[in-house]
Steps between C-alpha positions, in 0.01 A plus 500: 500500500391666177501173307315312772234772513467507121560876481693678224860606566401868519396435864855417612516813719188390689654153550827648634309732735291219648804270531682773694193563717479131594877460543510785752237319707673160515775402747857561387820322596684831463400592856620306805152513654349342183253786465344664195629821340157653572535414868849652518381822335167554678570319829194272479407175328331540159141393442501248215133400506424722199755345263365356176627306198629720216278492192206314652140600437363746754143615544484863608184638660322773303365774728123557515534846345680358195237241407127464460270251669545205264863563399783272609633562850858400419741554212726218379859630496859366528711554812835661413621665821452711808432872511779719636277796581211326678382169642388331187583263219614593150273323255513476122184538294593291197222640282604865539869430593468735797648454846260578784541494876229329703477403864207257517630206298444125501776289342463178306861390531456187290359686196731696271246590236625292211315205358673167469433342163506125479748416227503157348843344462550323174691174503713427197 
């Protein structure tokens, strides 16, 4: 997941946390009923509509009080997980290397923030 997202290895803990989060919300053959661990623990089916792709670009809304009239309305961040304390997404600001939690987010799941350089292949 880290390699596919193009993130440095120092974000391995975030990758493990999100993999565990997703794994607990997918059906398991360990139970005869073929249910999810989340469903066994909480007694209801999990909502998976909020799941996103690890490391993709996410645009987080900037509140009106935090910006002026002509400022950008969204910040370009990287999605690295789900908040444990609140309903929100953990997002990485690559410029400041800070993790922030935001709720109003739009994902671009096909963009991982790195540029693909066209490399010419030399024939010998």
